[in-house]
N, C-alpha and C positions, 0 to 999 in steps of 0.2 A: 521540627526544623532539622534535627540530627539525621533522621531517616531520609528527609528530602535531599540533604547534602550528599548522603551516601548514594542515593539513587541517581543523582546527577553525575557523580564521579565514576560510577561503575562502567558506563559505556566508554569513557575515555580509556579505561584500563583494558576493557574487553577487546578493543579494536587495535591492539598492538600485535605484531607478528609473533612475539614470544609471550608466554604466560608471565604476567607481572608478579613480582614477589608478594605484593600486597594481596593478591588473590589466592595464594597458596592455602590459607586457612579454610577457604571455601571449597577446595577440591573434594573433601569427603562428602559434602552436601551434594556436589555435582554428580559424584559417582552414585549416590543414592537416587538422585533425580533421574539419571540415565537408566538405572535399574527399573524404576517405577514406570518410566515412559515405555521401556521395552515390554514390561509385563502388561501394561494397558493395551498396547498395540497387539500383543499376542492374544489377549482375551477377546478382542474384537475379531481377530482372524479365525479363532477357533469357535466363535459363536457364543462364548460364555457371556459376553456383553453384546447386546443386540444393536445392530445398525439397521437403518431404514432407507429404502429406496423411494424416490419420487417417480411419478409416471412419465417423466421427461428426462432427457440427459442432463447431468449436472457437471459443470466445468468449474473447478476450484482454482482461483488465482491466489496464491499465498506465498509464504516465505518460511524459511527455517530459522531465521533470526528474529529477535524481538524488535519492535519498532518498524517504522515504514521503510520501504525499499523501492517504492515506485509502482505499487500494485494498482492504485486507483487509475492513473493514466492508462495502464495496460488494460484494465477492465473496460474503460471507455473505448479504447481502440478495438478490442475484441467484440464488444457489443455492436459497434458500427459495422465491422466486417461481417458478423453474423446476419445483420439486417440486410446488407447488400447482397448476400447470397440466398436470401429468401426465408431465413429463420426469423422467429418472433421471440426474442429473448426477454427475460426478466432478471432482476438482480436481487440477491439477498445479502445481508451483511449483519454482523453482530451489533453494530452501532456503538462502538467502544466509547465509554465515558458518558453515555446518555443517562438522564435522570429517570426516565420512565422504564417500567418493566413490561414484560409480555411482548406480543407481536404488534407491530405498528406499521402502517403504510406511510411512506415518506413522500410528501408533496413538495413542490418547488417553494412553497411558502411555509414549510414546517420550521419549527424552532430547532436550531442545532443542538440546544441543550436537551431536547426531548428525543431526537433521532440520531444524533452524532454528526460530526462535521463531514466525514467522508461520504456517508449515505446521502446527506443533503446535497453535496457537490455532485454526486452521481445522478441524483434525481433531476437536478437542474441542467446537467450537461447531456445526459444520455437519451432522454425522451422515451424511456421505457419504464415499466413499473419497478419500484424499489420497495422492499419490505425488510424490516429489521427485527431481530430477536436474538437473544443469547442462544436459543435453540434453533439452529438453522433448518432443521426438519420442519418445525412448526412454521417458520417464516416461509419456507418453500410451499408448504401446503396452503397457507393463507393466500399467498400470491396467486397460485394456480386456481384457487376457488374464486378469487376476485377477477382474475384475468384468464379465463379458460382457453383463450386462443394462444397463450404463451406455450411454446414448444421446446424451450431450452432454458435452463437456469444457470446464471453465472454467479458464483459465490465470491464476493470480495473478502478475501481471507478465509480461514476455516480449514487449512491444510491439516491441522491436528484435530479437527472436529469429526472424529471417526464415526460418530453416530449417524452422520449423513453419508450414504454411499455416493460415489462419484464415478463418472466415465472418464474424466480427464483431470490431471493434476499438473499445474505449472507453478514452479517456484521462481521467485524474482530475487536477485541479489544486486545490491548497489556497489559502489566503488570500495566499500569497506570489507567486502567479501564476507567470510565467516569469522573474522577477527582471529582470536587465538584458537578457534575450533573446539572450544570447550562448551559443554551445555551449562545451562543456568545452575547456580548463580555465579560460577567462576568464569563463564563465558556467555556469549549472546545467543547461543543456539537453543531453540525449543526442542529440537530432536537432533540426534547424532547425524553426521554427514552421510552415514550409510543409507539414510533415508532417500538420498538422491537416486538410488538404483530403482526405486519404485515409481519414479515420476514419469510423466509423459514428455516433459520438456523443461529446460531451464532457460531463463531470460536474464542476460547480464545488462544491467541498467547503466548507461552513460559512459562506461569505461571498460577497457579490457583488463584493467588492473585486478578486478575481482576474480576473473577467470584464472589469472596467474596465482592468486592467493589461495585458491582452493585446490588441493591436490586430489588425485585419484577420482576425478569425475568419470563415471562410467563411459567407456568409449562409444557405446551405441546410443547414448542419450542425446536427442536433438537439442542443439544449443543455438540461441539467437541473441543478437546484439540489439539493444534498444537505446535510442536517444530521446530525451525530452526536449522539445523545441518550443520556445515561446517567442512569438513574433511581435506582438503589440501589448502594451499595458492598457488595462481597462480601469476607468475611474470607479471608485467605490461609491461616489456620490451620484454618478450618472452612468449607467451601464452602456449607454449609447456613445459615450465619449471615450476615445482611445488616443494613445500617443506612442511614439517610438522612443528608443533610448536617446536619440539625438535631441529630443525635446527636454530631456531630463539632465543632460550633461551640464556641468557647471553650477548646478543648484545644490543646496544643502540637503543631502539625502540620508534617510535612515531606513534600514532594512530589518524586518523581523521574519522569523521562520520558526514555527512550532511544528516541525515535521520530524521524521525519524532521524534524518541527517541534515540539520540546518546548513552545514557547510556546503552541501550540494547546491542549495539555492544561492548562497552568497557567491560561490564560484561561478555560477551561471551569470550573475549580474556583473561580476568582474570581467568575464569573457566578452561581454558586449561593451566594455569600456566605461562602466560606471564606477564612480568613487562614492563610498557611503560609509556610514557607521553601522556596524553589524550588531544585532541584538538577538541571539538565539534563545529559544524557549523550549521547554520539554514538548515531546510529541503529544498532540491532542490537547494542548494547553487551553484552559478556559480563560480568555482574556478579560480584564477589567479595564476601565478607563485609566486607572492609575498606571497600568502596565505600559500604556502608550503615551504617557504625559511627556516623556523626554523629547518627543517629536513635534512639540508645539511650534517650534520656530523653523520647521523645514517640511520636507515632503516625505511621506511614509510609503515604503514599498513592501509588498508581502506576496506570499503564495496565494493561490485561489482557495486552498484549504483553510488558510488563516482568515481569508476575507469573509467567508460565510459566518464567522463568529465575531468579526470586528466591525462589520458594516454599521451596526447600530451604535457603536462607540465613537465613531469618527466625527470630529468637529472641525478638521482641517484637511488639507489636500492629501489624498492617499490613492495609491494605484496598486492593482494586483496584476500578476503576470500569469495568465492561463497558459498551460503547456499541453502539447499533444505528443503522443508516443509515436515514434517512427522506428519501425523494426526492419532489420536487414534479413534477407533470406539466408538460410543455412547453406553449407556446402552442398552443391547439387541443385540449388535453385529453389528448394521447397521453402515455403513460408510457414510461420507458426499457425496461421489460419488453415493451411493445407493439412498440417499435422493434426490439428484439432478436429477438422471435418472428417478426416479418415477415421478417427475414433468414434465420433458420434453418429455418422451415417454410412460408414463403410466405404466412403470414397477412397479409391486407391490413389497413391501418390505417383506422379509421372516419373 
């Protein structure tokens, strides 16, 4: 219980503009972590630690911060864009929090506990093969063996999984930016911000605030703004049934969110005029029926990521809000898809 409380408190301290006094004792550990990260990266660069290439291009959609930042909607957007331009993509993921080990194919009817919540969502929404494993190389090889027509792999997360060589790296930041810009455990960064210089592009999710919060972004790095748009709520009890926010106004509403930044979902609901009681949960939270008991006398609202884990627990009215990523072109009119295609097939930008 003590460690759980500390883990929940740390993100609130990380995402302040200045380093919180309570985090000062963690700075020596962060300095050591930064050193180890740099040494590991250097060992891969010089070949002392071996990386592996797949026989098709690999596109990594990840982040430099811990927790979710909007990667999954961006993966779905990219997969659709690749399909529209004639590519046959597949998706690999770690499957964070899953109970099973080894490589596993993710089907639309897979159990989230065995494959992970995000991979299950991706399998249901994307229409392309999805494989999970802690070892992304093994996941990619298994996917290509099972689906030899696949000609490009999109990795959901894995920016720090240097064992897998990649053609494209895209980092996503949400409105929290890089917080205090310190690496773990004194800050939210998995790698120092200098890592930005090696990326193909950066995507700013939902707000321009993050862009302002991160200083010294390389001037030549392509940057794109992304908005997550949800138009209609879908019933957890009947996927064919949907409603708008107008149908929910005036009712007793409860909202849950077990994502990297629960406030992002609650802000989205507020922006469309809904009044509700907010219940944030940790990212990738494994819900139980008791977690949702507070909503017995009202209507429960949640993200699609939460819904894949809650559908079997619901005994009363509940709705999820699927979202789609909308990306703006960068200065000059080039899109993120243009930038990626240039990298993987040599297409020159106009």
